Backbone as JSON, one array per atom type, in Angstrom:
{
  "sequence": "MIQIEIDDGSGFCFGVTTAIKKAEEELSKGGTLYCLGDIVHNGMEVERLHEQGLITINHEQLKELHDVKVLLRAHGEPPETYEIARKNNIEIIDATCPVVLQLQKRIKKQYECNQEDRNSKEDRQIVIFGKNGHAEVLGLVGQTRSKAIVIEKFDDVKLLDFNRDIYLYSQTTKSLDEFHHIIEYIQEHIAKEAEFKSFDTICRQVANRMPNISTFASRHDVVLFVSGRKSSNGKVLYHECKRINANSFQIESAEEINMSWFDGVATVGICGATSTPKWLMEECRDYILDHYNKQCF",
  "N": [[141.72, 83.4, 117.03], [142.23, 81.72, 113.95], [140.58, 79.1, 112.8], [141.16, 75.78, 111.16], [140.18, 73.22, 109.04], [140.91, 70.3, 107.66], [139.24, 68.39, 105.14], [138.36, 65.13, 105.75], [137.36, 63.31, 103.84], [138.45, 64.11, 101.4], [140.96, 64.0, 98.91], [143.2, 61.7, 97.3], [141.46, 59.04, 95.51], [140.91, 55.41, 95.26], [141.87, 54.29, 93.01], [143.68, 56.27, 92.0], [145.44, 56.42, 94.23], [146.66, 53.69, 93.86], [147.89, 54.0, 91.51], [149.99, 55.66, 91.73], [151.37, 54.65, 93.96], [152.11, 52.16, 92.35], [153.79, 53.58, 90.47], [155.92, 54.59, 92.41], [156.97, 52.4, 93.32], [157.91, 51.35, 91.01], [159.83, 53.31, 90.35], [161.7, 53.34, 92.5], [163.28, 51.02, 92.06], [164.95, 51.7, 90.23], [166.22, 52.76, 86.98], [164.46, 53.7, 83.84], [161.08, 55.08, 83.72], [158.06, 55.58, 82.15], [155.12, 57.58, 81.66], [152.08, 57.39, 80.4], [150.48, 60.11, 79.62], [149.49, 62.53, 82.05], [149.96, 61.38, 85.38], [148.12, 61.8, 87.31], [145.67, 64.6, 87.59], [146.76, 66.85, 88.52], [148.91, 69.25, 88.88], [151.21, 69.85, 91.01], [151.51, 67.23, 92.03], [152.12, 65.56, 89.96], [154.88, 66.87, 89.4], [156.27, 66.34, 91.76], [156.51, 63.61, 91.3], [158.07, 63.66, 89.04], [160.29, 64.66, 89.8], [161.32, 62.28, 90.81], [161.83, 60.69, 88.86], [159.99, 60.05, 87.06], [158.77, 60.2, 83.77], [156.61, 61.91, 81.74], [154.64, 61.21, 78.88], [153.11, 61.58, 75.41], [150.65, 59.99, 73.25], [151.68, 59.92, 70.68], [154.31, 60.17, 71.16], [154.64, 57.81, 72.39], [154.35, 55.7, 70.48], [157.09, 55.9, 69.41], [158.7, 54.62, 71.22], [160.56, 51.91, 72.28], [161.22, 48.97, 73.81], [161.02, 49.67, 76.75], [159.62, 50.48, 79.98], [156.21, 51.36, 80.58], [153.73, 53.18, 82.41], [150.45, 53.01, 82.75], [147.9, 55.03, 83.59], [145.38, 55.54, 86.13], [142.91, 56.05, 84.59], [142.6, 54.35, 82.39], [142.89, 52.96, 79.02], [142.33, 52.73, 75.53], [142.14, 49.77, 73.3], [144.12, 50.03, 71.47], [146.22, 51.08, 72.38], [147.56, 49.03, 73.89], [148.12, 47.35, 71.82], [149.87, 48.78, 70.48], [151.99, 48.6, 72.37], [152.7, 46.01, 72.39], [153.6, 45.52, 69.91], [156.0, 47.27, 70.06], [157.36, 46.11, 71.95], [157.13, 46.9, 74.51], [157.04, 47.14, 78.11], [154.05, 46.94, 79.83], [152.97, 48.71, 82.64], [150.16, 48.27, 84.39], [147.91, 50.29, 85.69], [145.26, 50.76, 85.5], [142.12, 51.71, 87.04], [140.19, 49.5, 88.66], [137.48, 49.8, 88.96], [137.19, 51.18, 86.59], [138.29, 49.41, 84.64], [136.69, 47.31, 84.95], [134.32, 48.46, 83.73], [135.24, 48.94, 80.97], [135.17, 46.32, 80.23], [132.59, 45.68, 80.24], [131.5, 47.22, 78.32], [132.91, 46.58, 76.19], [132.01, 43.77, 75.84], [129.14, 44.18, 75.23], [129.4, 45.5, 72.86], [130.59, 43.37, 71.08], [128.53, 41.75, 71.1], [126.59, 43.29, 69.84], [127.9, 43.06, 67.49], [127.75, 40.44, 66.82], [125.1, 39.79, 66.49], [123.63, 39.85, 63.53], [121.36, 40.92, 62.77], [120.31, 42.83, 64.41], [122.17, 44.62, 65.09], [122.42, 47.46, 63.85], [120.54, 48.82, 65.16], [121.03, 49.24, 67.79], [122.32, 51.3, 69.93], [125.29, 52.34, 71.6], [125.67, 54.24, 74.38], [127.62, 56.62, 75.83], [127.63, 58.4, 78.84], [129.66, 61.14, 79.26], [132.69, 62.96, 79.44], [133.89, 64.42, 76.24], [136.98, 63.57, 74.89], [138.25, 63.31, 77.4], [140.39, 61.04, 79.08], [139.4, 58.63, 80.37], [137.02, 58.26, 79.0], [138.1, 58.07, 76.38], [139.2, 55.7, 76.33], [136.8, 54.07, 76.92], [135.32, 54.52, 74.67], [136.96, 53.29, 72.87], [136.65, 50.74, 73.16], [134.43, 50.07, 71.53], [135.48, 50.32, 68.84], [135.23, 53.23, 68.2], [132.65, 53.5, 67.73], [130.78, 54.04, 69.6], [128.41, 56.37, 71.23], [128.93, 59.59, 72.61], [127.72, 61.44, 75.12], [127.61, 64.71, 76.66], [126.44, 66.49, 78.32], [122.95, 66.82, 79.65], [121.27, 68.24, 77.84], [122.36, 66.89, 75.38], [121.47, 64.42, 75.09], [119.21, 64.56, 73.65], [119.51, 64.29, 71.09], [119.79, 61.68, 70.33], [118.61, 58.64, 68.76], [115.54, 57.97, 69.16], [114.17, 55.82, 68.26], [115.6, 53.75, 67.95], [117.31, 51.0, 69.84], [118.84, 51.73, 72.99], [121.53, 51.65, 74.69], [122.9, 52.63, 77.75], [125.78, 53.77, 79.3], [128.08, 55.21, 81.81], [130.81, 57.52, 82.26], [132.86, 57.21, 84.82], [133.1, 59.0, 86.9], [131.19, 61.02, 86.57], [128.34, 63.23, 87.43], [125.95, 61.74, 89.49], [123.29, 62.46, 89.89], [122.67, 63.93, 87.5], [123.03, 61.89, 85.64], [120.81, 60.23, 86.32], [118.91, 61.99, 85.51], [119.0, 62.06, 82.71], [118.52, 59.29, 82.37], [115.92, 59.18, 83.0], [114.73, 60.91, 80.94], [115.31, 59.6, 78.73], [113.62, 57.25, 79.01], [111.07, 58.44, 79.04], [111.01, 59.13, 76.41], [111.7, 56.95, 74.63], [111.04, 54.75, 72.03], [108.11, 52.62, 71.63], [108.85, 50.06, 70.37], [111.35, 50.01, 70.81], [114.29, 49.22, 72.58], [115.55, 50.08, 75.91], [118.23, 50.17, 77.92], [119.96, 50.87, 80.96], [123.1, 51.34, 82.82], [124.35, 51.62, 85.78], [127.14, 52.94, 86.13], [128.75, 54.72, 87.82], [131.18, 55.48, 89.88], [131.04, 54.69, 93.16], [132.7, 55.71, 95.26], [133.61, 58.39, 94.53], [131.0, 59.62, 93.72], [129.76, 59.67, 96.27], [131.23, 61.76, 97.42], [130.01, 64.03, 96.84], [127.68, 64.66, 98.44], [129.08, 64.69, 100.82], [131.03, 66.78, 100.72], [129.34, 68.68, 100.42], [128.22, 69.02, 102.93], [130.54, 69.6, 104.5], [131.1, 72.26, 103.27], [129.38, 73.72, 104.1], [129.71, 74.1, 106.53], [131.79, 76.13, 107.31], [133.3, 79.47, 107.11], [134.95, 80.13, 105.14], [135.98, 78.53, 102.2], [138.51, 76.67, 100.84], [139.21, 75.03, 98.02], [141.21, 72.67, 96.55], [142.66, 71.89, 93.93], [143.76, 70.68, 90.73], [143.3, 72.34, 87.75], [142.44, 70.91, 85.37], [141.08, 68.69, 86.18], [138.01, 66.8, 85.91], [136.62, 65.78, 87.74], [137.29, 67.51, 89.93], [136.32, 69.87, 88.91], [133.54, 69.48, 89.11], [133.12, 69.11, 91.81], [134.08, 71.31, 92.94], [132.37, 73.24, 92.13], [130.12, 72.36, 93.37], [130.63, 73.02, 96.2], [130.96, 75.69, 95.82], [128.26, 76.27, 95.03], [127.06, 75.86, 97.66], [128.49, 77.32, 99.51], [129.26, 80.61, 99.04], [131.62, 81.79, 99.37], [133.92, 80.42, 98.4], [136.68, 79.18, 97.1], [138.82, 78.1, 94.41], [142.01, 76.7, 94.13], [145.29, 75.82, 93.08], [147.6, 75.68, 94.28], [149.32, 76.68, 97.42], [150.56, 79.08, 96.91], [148.87, 80.65, 95.42], [146.84, 81.61, 97.19], [145.07, 84.08, 98.67], [145.29, 86.22, 101.14], [143.68, 88.1, 101.94], [141.24, 87.02, 101.96], [140.54, 85.75, 104.17], [140.01, 87.76, 106.15], [138.28, 88.6, 109.18], [137.53, 86.16, 109.56], [136.42, 83.1, 111.15], [136.42, 80.32, 110.84], [137.97, 78.03, 108.4], [137.6, 75.8, 105.8], [139.35, 73.35, 104.01], [139.62, 71.23, 101.2], [139.36, 68.92, 98.45], [139.73, 67.46, 95.37], [139.41, 64.09, 93.82], [141.89, 63.81, 92.77], [143.62, 65.22, 94.21], [146.38, 65.41, 96.3], [146.88, 64.74, 99.74], [148.94, 65.91, 101.25], [149.39, 68.35, 99.75], [147.2, 69.67, 100.5], [147.59, 69.95, 103.34], [149.93, 71.52, 102.95], [148.73, 74.05, 102.25], [147.25, 74.71, 104.4], [149.2, 75.07, 106.35], [150.58, 77.35, 105.26], [148.44, 79.39, 105.41], [148.25, 79.35, 108.19], [150.96, 79.97, 108.86], [151.21, 82.78, 107.55], [148.98, 84.21, 108.49], [149.64, 84.05, 111.4], [151.87, 85.67, 111.37], [150.83, 88.23, 110.53], [149.55, 88.86, 112.67], [151.32, 89.69, 114.42]],
  "CA": [[142.71, 82.39, 116.29], [141.67, 80.97, 112.94], [140.48, 77.42, 113.02], [141.32, 75.22, 109.71], [139.91, 71.85, 109.16], [141.1, 69.71, 106.32], [138.08, 67.41, 104.81], [139.05, 63.48, 105.72], [136.97, 62.64, 102.68], [139.2, 64.6, 100.28], [142.02, 63.38, 98.64], [143.05, 60.45, 96.24], [140.69, 57.99, 95.47], [141.51, 54.33, 95.44], [142.66, 54.29, 91.65], [145.11, 57.25, 91.8], [146.46, 56.09, 95.2], [147.27, 52.69, 93.67], [148.61, 54.09, 90.21], [150.89, 56.43, 92.36], [152.11, 53.46, 94.59], [152.99, 51.53, 91.38], [154.83, 54.22, 90.11], [156.78, 54.9, 93.07], [157.61, 51.07, 93.42], [158.92, 50.98, 90.01], [160.86, 54.32, 90.15], [162.56, 53.01, 93.54], [164.24, 50.14, 91.36], [166.16, 52.57, 89.21], [165.76, 52.69, 85.59], [163.6, 54.71, 83.45], [159.75, 54.69, 83.84], [157.26, 56.44, 81.31], [153.73, 57.42, 82.09], [151.2, 57.96, 79.41], [149.55, 61.21, 80.09], [149.75, 62.72, 83.45], [149.63, 60.32, 86.21], [146.92, 62.54, 87.86], [145.32, 65.87, 87.13], [147.46, 67.95, 89.75], [150.38, 69.52, 88.57], [152.05, 69.65, 91.99], [151.84, 65.61, 92.41], [153.06, 65.42, 88.74], [156.03, 67.25, 89.57], [156.95, 65.57, 92.78], [157.1, 62.22, 90.77], [158.84, 63.98, 87.75], [161.65, 64.86, 90.33], [161.75, 61.13, 91.23], [162.21, 60.34, 87.63], [158.98, 59.75, 86.08], [158.59, 60.89, 82.29], [155.19, 61.62, 81.26], [154.48, 61.04, 77.46], [151.49, 61.49, 75.06], [150.2, 58.66, 72.49], [152.57, 59.97, 69.66], [155.8, 59.62, 71.69], [154.61, 56.25, 72.83], [154.58, 55.01, 69.13], [158.4, 55.9, 69.03], [159.52, 54.06, 72.2], [160.6, 50.65, 72.2], [161.9, 48.26, 74.8], [160.95, 50.37, 77.84], [158.55, 50.43, 80.83], [155.25, 52.53, 80.61], [152.77, 52.83, 83.18], [149.25, 53.38, 82.26], [147.25, 55.63, 84.73], [144.04, 55.0, 86.53], [141.96, 56.42, 83.45], [142.48, 53.35, 81.51], [143.5, 52.97, 77.77], [141.77, 51.83, 74.43], [142.82, 48.49, 73.09], [145.05, 50.36, 70.43], [147.62, 51.35, 73.19], [148.09, 47.63, 74.02], [148.68, 46.79, 70.51], [151.36, 49.42, 70.04], [152.92, 48.3, 73.32], [153.02, 44.71, 72.03], [154.6, 45.63, 68.73], [157.11, 48.02, 70.2], [158.05, 45.33, 73.04], [156.98, 47.57, 75.61], [156.31, 46.66, 79.22], [153.06, 47.73, 80.77], [152.6, 48.62, 84.14], [149.09, 48.72, 84.23], [147.32, 50.76, 86.92], [143.95, 51.09, 85.3], [141.26, 51.51, 88.01], [139.27, 48.25, 88.59], [135.94, 50.1, 88.42], [136.97, 51.45, 84.97], [138.55, 48.12, 84.01], [135.25, 46.56, 84.8], [133.44, 49.22, 82.69], [135.53, 48.8, 79.75], [134.93, 45.15, 79.8], [131.07, 45.63, 80.03], [131.22, 48.02, 77.04], [133.3, 45.6, 75.13], [131.05, 42.81, 75.67], [128.17, 44.62, 74.51], [129.9, 46.02, 71.34], [130.81, 42.45, 70.73], [127.22, 41.17, 70.95], [126.05, 43.73, 68.53], [128.49, 42.61, 65.97], [127.47, 39.21, 66.55], [123.67, 39.7, 66.08], [123.78, 40.92, 62.45], [119.95, 41.5, 62.53], [119.75, 44.16, 65.04], [123.35, 45.61, 65.44], [122.48, 48.54, 63.53], [119.64, 49.35, 65.86], [121.66, 49.35, 69.2], [123.18, 52.58, 70.17], [125.97, 52.44, 72.87], [126.01, 55.53, 74.66], [128.42, 57.07, 77.05], [127.48, 59.85, 79.33], [130.82, 61.5, 79.76], [133.29, 64.31, 78.78], [134.58, 64.24, 75.1], [138.13, 63.91, 74.83], [138.66, 62.82, 78.53], [141.19, 59.95, 78.89], [138.73, 57.69, 80.77], [136.1, 58.27, 77.96], [138.72, 57.67, 75.07], [139.25, 54.3, 76.71], [135.66, 53.44, 76.73], [135.02, 54.62, 73.31], [137.96, 52.45, 72.17], [136.28, 49.24, 73.19], [133.74, 49.88, 70.72], [135.85, 50.82, 67.6], [134.91, 54.41, 68.0], [131.36, 53.57, 67.33], [129.9, 54.68, 71.03], [128.13, 57.81, 70.95], [129.32, 60.31, 73.82], [126.98, 62.77, 75.45], [128.47, 65.24, 77.81], [125.38, 66.97, 79.23], [121.6, 66.52, 79.65], [120.84, 68.26, 76.31], [122.99, 66.25, 74.21], [120.56, 63.16, 75.08], [117.72, 64.87, 72.76], [120.28, 64.03, 69.71], [119.75, 60.25, 70.12], [117.81, 58.06, 68.24], [114.75, 57.17, 70.21], [113.35, 54.62, 67.58], [116.69, 52.65, 68.14], [117.72, 50.5, 70.98], [119.82, 52.49, 73.61], [122.37, 50.96, 76.1], [123.64, 53.72, 78.34], [126.75, 53.72, 80.49], [128.67, 56.43, 82.42], [132.0, 57.84, 82.82], [132.79, 56.74, 86.51], [133.28, 60.1, 87.72], [130.22, 61.88, 86.34], [127.25, 63.26, 88.47], [124.67, 60.57, 89.49], [121.85, 63.24, 89.71], [122.46, 64.27, 86.04], [122.88, 60.43, 85.01], [119.4, 59.87, 86.61], [118.1, 62.92, 84.78], [119.18, 61.5, 81.34], [117.63, 57.94, 82.19], [114.19, 59.59, 82.91], [114.19, 61.38, 79.71], [115.28, 58.61, 77.51], [112.58, 56.44, 79.36], [109.93, 59.05, 78.48], [110.78, 59.48, 74.78], [111.93, 56.01, 73.71], [109.63, 54.29, 71.28], [107.76, 51.2, 72.37], [109.47, 49.07, 70.07], [112.87, 50.13, 70.89], [114.78, 48.66, 74.04], [116.49, 50.96, 76.67], [118.92, 49.65, 79.15], [120.87, 51.82, 81.51], [123.91, 50.67, 83.59], [124.74, 52.61, 86.61], [128.69, 52.69, 86.38], [129.28, 55.73, 88.31], [132.12, 55.15, 91.03], [130.41, 55.36, 94.65], [133.67, 56.56, 96.04], [133.6, 59.55, 94.0], [129.94, 60.01, 93.96], [129.33, 60.02, 97.53], [131.84, 62.89, 97.76], [129.24, 65.07, 96.4], [126.86, 65.08, 99.58], [130.02, 64.95, 102.01], [131.6, 68.1, 100.39], [128.08, 69.79, 100.72], [128.02, 69.37, 104.46], [131.72, 70.13, 104.67], [131.45, 73.5, 102.99], [128.3, 74.57, 104.79], [130.11, 74.55, 108.23], [132.92, 76.66, 107.45], [133.13, 80.54, 106.51], [135.53, 80.13, 103.84], [136.44, 77.03, 101.95], [139.4, 76.45, 99.86], [138.89, 73.86, 97.12], [142.61, 72.41, 96.12], [142.62, 70.79, 92.61], [144.28, 70.93, 89.36], [142.07, 72.73, 86.94], [142.38, 70.0, 84.46], [140.36, 67.57, 86.88], [136.8, 67.09, 85.79], [135.97, 65.51, 89.13], [137.38, 68.76, 90.67], [135.28, 71.06, 88.54], [132.11, 69.14, 89.6], [133.08, 69.17, 93.23], [134.28, 72.73, 93.35], [131.16, 73.96, 91.7], [129.12, 72.14, 94.37], [131.49, 73.9, 97.35], [130.66, 77.24, 95.45], [126.97, 76.43, 95.17], [126.66, 75.81, 98.85], [129.21, 78.42, 100.14], [129.61, 81.56, 98.26], [132.98, 82.22, 99.86], [134.68, 79.14, 98.05], [137.8, 79.46, 96.16], [139.84, 77.15, 93.92], [143.61, 76.93, 93.98], [146.17, 74.63, 92.71], [148.69, 75.55, 95.23], [149.42, 77.6, 98.35], [151.03, 80.23, 96.25], [147.54, 81.23, 94.88], [146.13, 81.79, 98.47], [145.06, 85.38, 99.01], [145.05, 86.3, 102.62], [142.43, 88.99, 102.3], [139.96, 85.99, 101.82], [140.36, 85.43, 105.61], [139.58, 88.73, 107.14], [137.22, 88.67, 109.94], [136.97, 84.87, 109.15], [136.61, 82.21, 112.23], [136.75, 78.88, 110.33], [138.5, 77.62, 107.17], [137.54, 74.37, 105.39], [140.21, 72.78, 103.15], [139.02, 70.09, 100.64], [139.85, 68.87, 97.26], [139.19, 66.47, 94.38], [140.09, 62.63, 94.04], [143.17, 63.87, 92.16], [144.34, 66.12, 95.46], [147.27, 64.88, 97.46], [146.74, 65.0, 101.14], [150.15, 66.63, 101.27], [149.21, 69.59, 99.26], [146.14, 70.29, 101.32], [148.29, 70.2, 104.55], [150.82, 72.68, 102.63], [147.8, 75.13, 102.06], [146.83, 75.08, 105.87], [150.41, 75.56, 106.97], [150.81, 78.6, 104.63], [147.52, 80.17, 105.93], [148.79, 79.69, 109.51], [152.31, 80.92, 108.84], [150.83, 84.18, 107.01], [148.1, 84.53, 109.71], [150.33, 84.79, 112.47], [152.81, 86.95, 110.85], [149.95, 89.51, 110.57], [149.01, 89.03, 114.16], [152.21, 90.14, 115.17]],
  "C": [[141.94, 81.91, 115.15], [141.67, 79.41, 113.11], [140.42, 77.02, 111.57], [141.07, 73.74, 110.04], [140.02, 71.27, 107.61], [140.12, 68.48, 106.2], [138.91, 66.13, 104.7], [138.64, 62.92, 104.48], [137.62, 62.93, 101.33], [140.41, 63.81, 99.99], [142.04, 62.17, 97.52], [142.1, 59.36, 96.46], [141.48, 56.63, 95.07], [142.4, 54.15, 94.09], [143.84, 55.11, 91.51], [145.96, 56.75, 92.78], [147.27, 54.75, 94.59], [148.16, 52.91, 92.32], [149.99, 54.89, 90.82], [151.74, 55.54, 93.0], [152.95, 52.67, 93.75], [154.0, 52.22, 90.7], [156.06, 54.55, 90.91], [157.79, 53.52, 93.53], [158.38, 50.87, 92.23], [160.15, 52.0, 89.84], [162.05, 53.86, 91.2], [163.51, 51.8, 93.12], [164.97, 50.64, 90.45], [165.52, 52.25, 87.84], [164.89, 53.67, 84.98], [162.08, 54.11, 83.25], [158.97, 56.09, 82.95], [155.92, 56.15, 81.91], [152.87, 57.94, 81.06], [150.08, 58.79, 79.78], [149.94, 61.46, 81.59], [149.15, 62.0, 84.36], [148.2, 60.71, 87.02], [146.81, 63.95, 87.66], [145.58, 66.79, 88.41], [148.67, 68.29, 89.34], [151.49, 69.55, 89.61], [152.59, 68.03, 92.16], [152.69, 65.26, 90.93], [154.7, 65.67, 88.94], [156.85, 66.72, 90.45], [157.25, 64.29, 92.05], [157.82, 62.36, 89.58], [160.25, 64.06, 88.44], [162.24, 63.44, 90.75], [162.02, 60.49, 89.93], [161.16, 59.82, 86.5], [158.74, 60.58, 85.01], [157.43, 60.69, 81.87], [155.36, 61.91, 79.54], [153.29, 61.12, 76.83], [151.8, 60.22, 74.15], [151.24, 58.93, 71.39], [153.91, 59.54, 69.94], [155.79, 58.09, 72.07], [154.86, 55.38, 71.57], [156.11, 54.81, 68.88], [159.4, 55.26, 69.79], [159.43, 52.58, 71.86], [161.61, 50.05, 73.39], [162.22, 48.96, 76.34], [159.67, 49.99, 78.54], [157.67, 51.5, 80.68], [154.14, 52.35, 81.39], [151.41, 53.69, 82.56], [148.39, 53.82, 83.37], [146.0, 55.03, 84.93], [142.93, 55.13, 85.5], [141.64, 55.35, 82.65], [142.86, 53.8, 79.87], [142.51, 52.14, 76.68], [142.55, 50.73, 73.87], [144.09, 48.66, 72.07], [146.33, 50.64, 71.21], [148.12, 50.07, 73.57], [148.85, 46.99, 72.81], [150.01, 47.44, 70.0], [152.58, 48.84, 71.09], [153.46, 46.81, 72.9], [153.95, 44.67, 70.88], [155.89, 46.26, 68.89], [157.89, 47.36, 71.63], [158.12, 46.17, 74.23], [156.35, 47.13, 76.97], [155.45, 47.61, 79.82], [153.08, 47.75, 81.9], [151.27, 49.28, 84.09], [148.33, 49.07, 85.61], [146.06, 51.44, 86.6], [143.14, 51.01, 86.4], [140.35, 50.44, 87.88], [138.03, 48.6, 88.29], [136.02, 50.63, 86.84], [137.44, 50.45, 84.2], [137.21, 47.34, 83.73], [134.27, 47.15, 83.76], [133.82, 49.0, 81.37], [134.99, 47.41, 79.11], [133.35, 45.0, 79.29], [130.73, 46.02, 78.5], [131.4, 47.05, 75.88], [132.29, 44.55, 74.76], [129.87, 43.02, 74.94], [128.39, 44.91, 73.14], [130.01, 44.72, 70.58], [129.42, 41.7, 70.33], [126.4, 41.81, 70.06], [126.67, 43.42, 67.4], [128.07, 41.18, 65.75], [126.07, 38.8, 66.13], [123.62, 40.62, 64.99], [122.45, 41.57, 62.2], [119.64, 42.73, 63.07], [120.94, 45.14, 65.38], [123.08, 47.19, 65.23], [121.23, 49.64, 64.42], [120.03, 49.75, 67.27], [122.55, 50.53, 69.09], [123.91, 52.49, 71.51], [126.33, 53.73, 73.06], [126.56, 55.69, 75.75], [128.16, 58.27, 77.53], [128.89, 60.3, 79.9], [131.62, 62.68, 78.86], [134.09, 64.01, 77.51], [136.1, 64.44, 75.22], [138.95, 63.53, 76.27], [139.35, 61.22, 78.3], [140.39, 58.64, 79.27], [137.71, 57.48, 79.37], [136.65, 57.79, 76.59], [138.83, 56.29, 75.21], [138.19, 53.36, 76.42], [135.09, 53.32, 75.36], [135.9, 53.58, 72.3], [137.55, 51.05, 72.11], [135.14, 49.06, 72.38], [134.1, 50.27, 68.97], [135.55, 52.1, 67.21], [133.27, 54.55, 67.61], [130.16, 54.15, 68.59], [129.64, 56.01, 70.56], [128.26, 58.6, 72.68], [128.42, 61.54, 73.97], [127.57, 63.41, 76.65], [127.62, 65.97, 78.83], [123.99, 66.58, 78.98], [121.28, 66.94, 78.21], [121.24, 67.6, 75.31], [122.06, 64.92, 74.05], [119.37, 63.28, 73.88], [118.33, 64.62, 71.44], [120.2, 62.44, 69.49], [118.52, 60.01, 69.24], [116.77, 57.5, 68.82], [113.8, 56.0, 69.61], [114.49, 53.54, 67.58], [116.83, 52.21, 69.49], [118.77, 51.32, 71.51], [120.46, 51.93, 74.86], [123.06, 52.05, 76.65], [124.43, 53.44, 79.55], [127.26, 55.24, 80.86], [129.83, 56.51, 82.67], [132.01, 57.52, 84.31], [132.93, 57.9, 87.28], [132.27, 61.1, 87.46], [129.1, 62.0, 87.45], [126.08, 62.43, 88.28], [123.48, 61.24, 89.43], [121.68, 63.48, 88.15], [122.28, 62.73, 85.26], [121.35, 60.09, 85.08], [118.42, 60.68, 85.62], [118.0, 62.35, 83.34], [118.37, 60.24, 81.32], [116.06, 58.27, 82.23], [113.74, 60.01, 81.64], [114.24, 60.58, 78.63], [113.86, 57.74, 77.95], [111.34, 57.2, 78.83], [109.79, 59.31, 77.07], [111.3, 58.18, 73.98], [110.92, 55.31, 73.13], [109.3, 53.03, 71.7], [108.26, 50.08, 71.81], [110.92, 49.17, 70.05], [113.24, 49.59, 72.46], [115.79, 49.63, 74.62], [117.13, 50.25, 77.77], [119.86, 50.71, 79.7], [121.79, 51.11, 82.59], [124.73, 51.7, 84.28], [126.33, 52.34, 86.97], [129.5, 53.82, 87.06], [130.12, 55.37, 89.67], [131.46, 55.8, 92.45], [131.39, 56.18, 95.33], [133.81, 57.86, 95.47], [131.92, 60.15, 94.15], [129.4, 60.32, 95.45], [130.2, 61.27, 98.34], [131.04, 63.98, 97.64], [128.45, 65.59, 97.77], [127.92, 65.4, 100.63], [130.54, 66.42, 101.94], [130.68, 68.97, 100.67], [128.07, 70.03, 102.05], [129.46, 69.95, 104.94], [131.73, 71.58, 104.43], [130.37, 74.28, 103.68], [128.73, 74.88, 106.31], [131.32, 75.41, 108.35], [132.72, 78.29, 106.71], [133.73, 80.91, 105.3], [136.17, 78.59, 103.4], [137.35, 77.27, 100.66], [139.54, 75.13, 99.24], [140.45, 73.7, 96.31], [142.54, 71.44, 95.16], [143.32, 71.5, 91.56], [143.12, 71.27, 88.44], [141.59, 71.93, 85.83], [141.54, 68.77, 84.86], [138.93, 67.65, 86.57], [136.09, 66.78, 87.15], [136.13, 66.67, 89.9], [136.59, 69.79, 90.4], [134.0, 70.82, 89.28], [131.93, 69.52, 91.25], [133.17, 70.7, 93.72], [133.05, 73.52, 93.18], [129.79, 73.71, 92.83], [129.37, 72.84, 95.82], [130.65, 75.33, 97.22], [129.25, 77.54, 95.73], [126.36, 76.51, 96.79], [127.28, 77.15, 99.76], [129.8, 79.38, 99.15], [131.36, 81.82, 98.42], [133.75, 80.99, 99.61], [135.58, 79.41, 97.07], [138.76, 78.2, 95.68], [141.08, 77.52, 93.54], [144.2, 75.8, 93.66], [147.35, 74.45, 93.79], [148.54, 76.8, 96.2], [149.65, 79.03, 97.92], [149.87, 81.22, 95.65], [146.76, 81.79, 96.07], [146.19, 83.43, 98.58], [144.56, 85.79, 100.44], [144.09, 87.16, 102.98], [141.1, 88.27, 102.37], [139.49, 85.87, 103.44], [140.14, 86.48, 106.49], [138.31, 88.87, 107.53], [136.65, 87.18, 109.95], [137.24, 84.13, 110.59], [137.1, 80.89, 111.64], [137.0, 78.91, 108.94], [138.29, 76.08, 106.72], [138.69, 74.18, 104.19], [139.75, 71.5, 102.78], [139.55, 69.94, 99.27], [139.21, 67.6, 96.57], [139.74, 64.96, 94.8], [141.67, 62.88, 93.59], [144.35, 64.92, 93.14], [145.08, 65.52, 96.27], [146.89, 65.47, 98.67], [147.84, 66.05, 101.72], [150.16, 68.15, 101.03], [148.11, 70.53, 100.03], [146.52, 70.96, 102.64], [149.14, 71.43, 104.28], [149.88, 73.98, 102.77], [147.49, 75.61, 103.46], [148.11, 75.58, 106.44], [150.89, 76.9, 106.39], [149.81, 79.57, 105.36], [148.01, 80.36, 107.37], [149.73, 80.36, 109.74], [151.89, 82.46, 108.74], [149.97, 84.78, 108.17], [148.91, 85.07, 111.0], [151.29, 85.62, 112.46], [151.91, 88.28, 111.04], [149.44, 89.84, 111.83], [149.92, 89.79, 115.08], [152.9, 91.46, 114.53]]
}
């Protein structure tokens, strides 16, 4: 008999859980609720909430709306979004993750300090370690009127001007190890007359999943990593699973499961990203058990 374990540490993080709860609360009141972008990078969960009445829109569509309710997801938004809502009499249901919100405030404060200090503002680089175009990063860059420099990977750090001050922040879901690697490189190359400050803004609820998921992946014959392929966090965690256990497979839903993966297998581990709902992992477990039992009879 095959044994299947669902990782207790996988599933929605606090920010995503709060956003979905707020959406469900608003939808239960009736009326129309819009969400600016997918509420979570998981197509199955987006579809579930769509069936309850949640309408996903983009920024261009937001500009055309008036006198409606719009939910802002956990990733956060730049100041321009709030200004559009004010002008169009849109009621904002703000589900920005508290960790992201605090980071936005810190970057905005630093940018404003740069503007006030006319003598040195040109020397200060606000740098964000994150994915270009990611919703959270767009919100962070927006706090600086698009003046912040985004570096996506370690090699990008070499493009910075080490003769000027560097203030380094990070997208909340980036790799802690890579962030520290970037810090070490800057410390080694920054000019003596330039100032370097780094701010560890990586969410520990997300960062701690890396060692936990490594342990989880190591104790199973096969690992199913359930995650939407748009999820940045999912990509990082899946690659860690694959590094630890070559028999790791990423799927978005139970329909993608290939039962041949489990031939001669004793244990299967099912885990996921911070955007993966528990019900979806349970659905994958049930699919395997159902089809496995049919093969046995």
